[in-house]
C-alpha positions as CSV (number, residue, x, y, z in Angstrom):
1,M,0.0,0.0,0.0
2,N,1.5,3.3,-1.0
3,V,1.4,6.6,0.8
4,D,-1.7,7.9,-1.1
5,T,-3.6,4.8,-0.2
6,I,-2.6,5.0,3.5
7,S,-3.8,8.6,3.4
8,D,-7.1,7.6,1.9
9,F,-7.5,4.8,4.6
10,L,-6.8,7.3,7.4
11,A,-9.0,9.9,6.0
12,E,-11.8,7.3,5.8
13,Q,-11.2,6.2,9.5
14,R,-11.1,9.7,10.6
15,D,-14.5,10.4,9.2
16,N,-15.8,7.3,11.2
17,T,-14.0,8.2,14.5
18,I,-15.6,9.9,17.3
19,D,-14.7,13.6,17.7
20,E,-12.4,13.0,20.7
21,L,-10.1,10.8,18.7
22,Q,-10.0,12.5,15.3
23,G,-6.9,14.4,16.4
24,H,-5.1,11.1,17.0
25,V,-5.9,9.9,13.3
26,L,-4.5,13.3,12.0
27,E,-1.3,12.7,13.8
28,F,-1.1,9.1,12.6
29,E,-0.5,10.4,9.1
30,T,2.0,13.1,10.1
31,L,3.9,10.5,12.0
32,W,3.8,8.0,9.2
33,E,5.0,10.4,6.7
34,R,7.9,11.4,8.9
35,K,8.7,7.7,9.7
36,L,8.7,8.4,13.3
37,W,7.9,4.9,14.2
38,H,8.3,5.0,18.0
39,E,6.1,8.1,18.4
40,L,3.6,6.5,16.0
41,T,3.5,3.4,18.1
42,N,2.8,5.2,21.3
43,K,0.0,7.4,19.7
44,L,-1.5,4.1,18.5
45,I,-1.5,2.5,21.9
46,E,-3.1,5.6,23.2
47,F,-5.8,5.3,20.4
48,F,-6.3,1.6,21.0
49,N,-6.6,2.2,24.8
50,H,-9.5,4.4,24.3
51,P,-12.8,2.6,24.4
52,G,-14.2,4.7,21.5
53,S,-11.7,3.1,19.2
54,A,-13.1,-0.4,19.7
55,P,-14.9,-0.7,16.3
56,Q,-11.9,0.4,14.3
57,R,-9.0,-1.4,16.1
58,L,-8.9,-4.6,14.0
59,Q,-9.1,-2.7,10.6
60,F,-6.4,-0.3,11.8
61,Y,-4.2,-3.2,12.7
62,K,-4.7,-5.1,9.6
63,V,-4.5,-2.2,7.1
64,F,-2.2,0.3,8.9
65,V,-0.1,-1.2,11.6
66,L,1.2,-4.2,9.7
67,K,2.7,-1.9,7.0
68,F,5.4,-0.9,9.5
69,A,5.1,-3.8,11.9
70,D,8.8,-4.8,11.4
71,R,10.1,-1.4,12.4
72,I,8.5,-1.0,15.8
73,N,8.9,-2.7,19.1
74,Q,7.6,-6.2,18.7
75,L,6.2,-6.3,22.2
76,K,4.3,-3.3,21.6
77,L,3.1,-4.9,18.3
78,V,1.6,-7.8,20.3
79,D,0.0,-5.5,22.7
80,L,-1.7,-3.7,19.8
81,A,-2.7,-7.0,18.3
82,L,-4.2,-8.0,21.7
83,K,-6.3,-5.0,21.8
84,A,-7.5,-5.5,18.1
85,A,-8.3,-9.2,19.0
86,T,-11.0,-8.1,21.2
87,Q,-13.0,-7.1,18.1
88,C,-12.8,-10.6,16.5
89,L,-16.3,-12.1,16.0
90,D,-15.7,-15.2,18.0
91,N,-13.0,-17.3,19.8
92,N,-12.1,-19.3,16.7
93,E,-11.4,-16.0,14.7
94,R,-9.5,-14.7,17.7
95,L,-7.4,-17.9,17.9
96,A,-6.5,-17.8,14.3
97,F,-5.6,-14.0,14.6
98,M,-3.4,-14.4,17.6
99,Q,-1.6,-17.5,16.1
100,S,-0.7,-15.4,13.1
101,V,0.7,-12.6,15.4
102,A,2.6,-15.4,17.4
103,T,4.2,-16.8,14.2
104,R,5.0,-13.2,12.9
105,V,7.1,-12.3,16.0
106,D,8.8,-15.7,16.3
107,K,12.2,-14.4,15.6
108,E,15.5,-14.6,17.4
109,N,15.5,-11.0,18.5
110,S,11.8,-10.8,19.6
111,Q,11.3,-13.8,21.6
112,D,9.8,-11.9,24.5
113,A,7.1,-10.8,22.1
114,H,6.7,-14.4,20.8
115,V,6.1,-15.4,24.5
116,F,3.6,-12.6,25.0
117,A,1.6,-13.9,21.9
118,L,1.9,-17.5,22.8
119,I,0.3,-16.8,26.1
120,A,-2.5,-14.8,24.3
121,V,-3.0,-18.0,22.2
122,A,-3.1,-20.1,25.4
123,R,-5.9,-17.9,26.9
124,V,-7.9,-18.2,23.8
125,K,-7.8,-21.9,24.0
126,L,-8.8,-21.8,27.6
127,D,-11.9,-19.8,26.5
128,L,-12.4,-22.7,24.0
129,E,-11.9,-25.3,26.7
130,D,-9.0,-26.7,24.9
131,L,-6.9,-27.4,28.1
132,P,-4.3,-29.7,26.5
133,G,-3.7,-27.1,23.7
134,A,-3.4,-24.3,26.2
135,R,-1.0,-26.4,28.4
136,K,1.3,-27.1,25.4
137,D,1.5,-23.4,24.6
138,L,2.1,-22.4,28.2
139,D,4.8,-25.0,28.5
140,K,6.5,-23.6,25.4
141,A,6.3,-20.0,26.8
142,E,7.7,-21.1,30.0
143,S,10.6,-22.9,28.5
144,I,11.5,-19.7,26.6
145,L,11.0,-17.4,29.7
146,D,13.4,-19.6,31.6
147,K,16.2,-18.7,29.2
148,F,15.9,-14.9,29.9
149,D,17.8,-13.0,32.4
150,S,15.1,-10.4,32.6
151,V,11.9,-9.6,30.8
152,E,9.2,-7.0,30.8
153,T,6.7,-7.3,33.8
154,I,3.8,-7.4,31.4
155,V,5.1,-10.7,30.0
156,H,5.4,-12.3,33.4
157,S,2.1,-11.0,34.7
158,S,0.3,-12.4,31.5
159,F,2.0,-15.7,32.0
160,Y,1.0,-16.1,35.6
161,H,-2.4,-14.8,34.9
162,A,-2.8,-17.4,32.2
163,Q,-1.3,-20.2,34.4
164,A,-3.7,-19.3,37.2
165,D,-6.7,-19.6,34.8
166,Y,-5.5,-22.9,33.5
167,Y,-5.0,-24.4,37.0
168,Q,-8.4,-23.1,38.1
169,A,-10.0,-24.7,35.1
170,K,-8.2,-28.0,36.1
171,Q,-9.3,-27.4,39.8
172,D,-5.6,-27.7,40.8
173,F,-6.2,-25.4,43.8
174,G,-2.7,-25.3,45.2
175,A,-1.1,-24.5,41.8
176,Y,-4.0,-21.9,41.1
177,Y,-3.0,-20.2,44.4
178,K,0.6,-20.0,43.7
179,N,0.3,-18.5,40.2
180,A,-2.5,-16.2,41.2
181,L,-0.4,-14.7,43.8
182,L,2.5,-14.5,41.4
183,Y,0.3,-12.7,39.0
184,L,-0.7,-10.2,41.7
185,A,2.9,-9.6,42.6
186,C,3.6,-8.4,39.0
187,I,0.8,-5.7,39.1
188,D,-0.5,-2.9,41.1
189,V,-3.7,-4.4,42.7
190,K,-5.2,-0.9,43.1
191,N,-5.4,-0.6,39.3
192,L,-7.7,-3.7,39.1
193,P,-11.4,-2.9,38.9
194,Y,-13.3,-3.7,42.0
195,E,-15.2,-6.7,40.7
196,E,-12.1,-8.2,39.5
197,R,-10.4,-7.8,42.8
198,R,-13.4,-9.2,44.6
199,H,-13.5,-12.3,42.4
200,R,-9.8,-12.8,42.8
201,A,-10.0,-12.6,46.5
202,H,-12.9,-15.0,46.6
203,D,-11.1,-17.4,44.4
204,L,-7.8,-17.3,46.3
205,A,-9.7,-17.8,49.6
206,I,-11.4,-20.8,48.5
207,A,-8.5,-22.3,46.8
208,A,-6.4,-21.8,50.2
209,L,-9.2,-23.4,52.1
210,V,-9.8,-26.5,49.9
211,S,-6.3,-27.3,48.7
212,A,-4.5,-30.3,50.0
213,S,-1.3,-28.6,50.1
214,I,-1.9,-25.2,51.8
215,Y,-1.9,-25.1,55.5
216,N,-0.2,-21.7,56.0
217,F,-2.4,-18.7,54.9
218,G,0.1,-16.0,55.8
219,E,0.8,-14.8,52.3
220,L,-2.9,-14.4,51.6
221,L,-3.7,-12.7,55.0
222,L,-1.0,-10.1,54.3
223,H,-2.0,-9.3,50.7
224,P,-4.2,-6.3,50.2
225,I,-6.4,-8.3,47.7
226,L,-8.2,-9.9,50.7
227,D,-9.5,-6.4,51.6
228,A,-11.9,-6.7,48.6
229,L,-13.9,-9.2,50.8
230,K,-14.5,-6.4,53.5
231,E,-16.6,-4.2,51.1
232,R,-19.7,-6.3,50.9
233,E,-21.6,-7.7,53.6
234,E,-22.2,-11.0,51.7
235,D,-18.4,-11.5,51.4
236,K,-17.2,-10.8,54.8
237,W,-17.9,-14.4,56.1
238,L,-15.2,-15.8,53.7
239,R,-12.7,-13.4,55.0
240,D,-13.6,-14.3,58.6
241,L,-13.3,-18.0,57.6
242,V,-9.8,-17.6,56.4
243,F,-8.7,-15.8,59.5
244,A,-10.4,-18.4,61.7
245,F,-8.4,-21.2,59.9
246,N,-5.2,-19.2,60.4
247,K,-5.7,-19.3,64.2
248,G,-7.6,-22.6,64.5
249,D,-10.7,-20.9,65.7
250,L,-13.1,-23.7,66.1
251,V,-15.9,-21.6,67.6
252,Q,-15.7,-19.2,64.7
253,Y,-15.7,-22.0,62.1
254,D,-18.9,-23.5,63.7
255,L,-20.5,-20.2,63.5
256,L,-19.7,-20.0,59.9
257,A,-20.9,-23.6,59.1
258,N,-24.1,-22.6,57.4
259,Q,-22.2,-20.4,54.9
260,V,-19.7,-23.1,54.3
261,Q,-22.4,-25.6,53.6
262,A,-24.2,-23.2,51.2
263,H,-21.0,-22.8,49.2
264,P,-20.9,-25.9,46.6
265,L,-17.2,-26.2,46.5
266,L,-16.6,-25.8,50.3
267,A,-19.4,-28.2,51.1
268,A,-17.9,-30.7,48.6
269,H,-14.7,-30.5,50.6
270,S,-16.4,-30.4,54.1
271,N,-14.4,-33.4,55.5
272,K,-11.0,-31.9,54.4
273,L,-12.0,-28.4,55.9
274,R,-12.7,-30.2,59.2
275,E,-9.4,-31.8,59.3
276,K,-7.6,-28.6,58.3
277,I,-9.3,-26.6,61.1
278,Y,-8.4,-29.4,63.7
279,L,-4.7,-29.3,62.5
280,A,-4.8,-25.4,62.8
281,A,-6.3,-25.9,66.3
282,L,-3.4,-28.2,67.2
283,T,-0.7,-25.9,65.9
284,E,-2.3,-22.9,67.7
285,A,-2.4,-24.8,71.0
286,V,1.2,-25.7,70.7
287,F,2.1,-22.0,69.6
288,R,0.4,-20.6,72.7
289,R,2.7,-22.7,75.0
290,P,6.2,-21.6,75.9
291,P,9.1,-23.8,74.3
292,H,9.7,-25.5,77.7
293,D,6.0,-26.5,78.1
294,R,5.3,-28.4,74.9
295,A,4.9,-31.9,76.2
296,M,1.0,-32.4,75.6
297,S,-1.0,-35.2,76.7
298,F,-3.5,-36.7,74.3
299,D,-6.3,-35.6,76.7
300,T,-5.2,-32.1,76.5
301,I,-5.0,-32.0,72.9
302,A,-8.4,-33.7,72.6
303,S,-9.9,-30.9,74.9
304,E,-8.3,-28.0,72.9
305,T,-8.9,-29.3,69.4
306,K,-12.3,-31.0,70.1
307,V,-11.0,-34.2,68.3
308,K,-12.1,-37.6,69.4
309,P,-9.5,-39.2,71.7
310,H,-8.9,-42.2,69.3
311,E,-8.1,-39.8,66.5
312,I,-5.5,-37.7,68.3
313,E,-2.5,-39.8,67.4
314,H,-3.6,-39.7,63.8
315,L,-3.9,-35.9,63.9
316,I,-0.5,-35.5,65.5
317,M,1.1,-37.8,62.8
318,K,-0.7,-35.9,60.1
319,A,0.7,-32.5,61.6
320,L,4.2,-34.0,61.6
321,S,4.1,-35.5,58.1
322,L,3.0,-32.1,56.8
323,G,5.8,-30.2,58.5
324,L,3.4,-28.2,60.7
325,L,5.1,-29.5,63.7
326,R,8.3,-31.2,64.8
327,G,8.7,-33.6,67.7
328,T,7.9,-37.2,68.9
329,I,5.0,-39.2,70.1
330,D,5.3,-41.4,73.2
331,Q,2.5,-43.9,72.4
332,V,2.7,-45.6,75.8
333,D,2.1,-42.5,77.9
334,E,0.0,-40.9,75.1
335,V,2.1,-37.7,75.1
336,A,3.3,-35.5,72.2
337,H,6.8,-33.9,72.7
338,I,6.7,-30.9,70.3
339,N,10.0,-28.9,69.7
340,W,9.0,-26.7,66.9
341,V,5.8,-25.2,65.3
342,Q,5.5,-23.7,61.9
343,P,5.6,-19.9,62.1
344,K,2.3,-18.1,61.0
345,V,0.9,-14.7,60.6
346,L,-0.5,-13.4,64.1
347,D,-3.6,-11.5,64.7
348,M,-3.8,-9.0,67.6
349,T,-4.9,-11.5,70.1
350,Q,-2.0,-13.9,69.2
351,I,0.4,-10.9,69.3
352,E,-0.9,-10.2,73.0
353,N,-0.4,-13.7,73.9
354,M,3.3,-13.5,72.5
355,R,3.7,-10.3,74.5
356,S,2.7,-12.1,77.6
357,R,5.1,-14.8,77.0
358,L,7.9,-12.4,76.4
359,K,7.1,-10.7,79.6
360,E,7.2,-13.9,81.4
361,W,10.6,-14.8,79.9
362,D,12.0,-11.4,80.8
363,S,10.7,-12.0,84.4
364,S,12.3,-15.4,84.5
365,V,15.6,-14.0,83.3
366,E,15.5,-11.3,85.7
367,Q,14.8,-13.8,88.6
368,L,17.7,-16.0,87.5
369,G,20.0,-13.0,87.4
370,N,19.0,-12.1,91.0
371,W,19.6,-15.6,92.1
372,I,23.0,-15.8,90.6
373,E,23.9,-12.5,92.1
374,K,22.7,-13.6,95.5
375,V,24.3,-17.1,95.7
376,G,27.6,-15.9,94.1
377,Q,28.3,-12.9,96.4
378,D,31.3,-14.6,97.9
379,V,32.7,-15.5,94.5
380,W,32.2,-11.8,93.3
381,A,33.8,-10.6,96.5
382,A,36.9,-12.8,96.0
């Protein structure tokens, strides 16, 4: 397409553009004629980011952008393609379009853009419920990413976002939890729309609760995404439930039992949830004790965790095998000797308990010092 034809195209598009964006289209022609590719790319990104440009994006990309595609930053080219792809008629057209983009940027000096496009292809396949196909593309993207010393944050965030969606579709809750948090670490959570923050917080909380591999909720409890569950009354119970699990609060768990049973996924994992809250209650009971007083009888554990006496030994063995506790079990005397408990995020009540223990420790040290000073007077004098 020659300059005159480009001018005709831009003139036609300018006539079809909303008033607010007509100035952008005028600038496109000036920058095109002057071959200011960097400035033209940035102006196009501004144009594509505006909601009013939506009906024209795909045409702009195919007719205009591709004429100088090899002269601009390939990562930005894929970004423009992604915005244009939103105007495809359906997922099948979108898939073919993004596959052509991925092939175009599959060059030695633009592998970051190739990864970015591959991830986009995988996301469309997820929308088409082609999980094996999405997995293949994500694995290929990961193998390329592993070779980079550094890469733009947008590439990593899109990768973890797609990974999280894949594992959520597979109901692999532990892997979803890990990748969703990695995705959030790559972005500014405050820039997410409220509904997206709310849904992400909900999905993370549910994943943490039902996962067979997650027993420490500290990373989630400290993340600002969880605050999205405080803004609506119907969401607060889930946030309260996560905090209840963190401190093994059996009373709070029982108070929230109706909401748990009303949630299909939580109800389906009710037995697993009960075991997790018992384990949390056990680790909390150990944590509240000073290190020199962590020999606990089975009766004491049964009293504090509400677990049936004949299930206590299995509960302790489970905690030991998961690395939540370290110690030994005296099966004859029915006593658990615990010498370590996994650290956890503390709420204000737990912090106050630790403060009390530190005060007791300080008092004990002071008493020991006074005793040494008293009984050792003759030695000091000599």
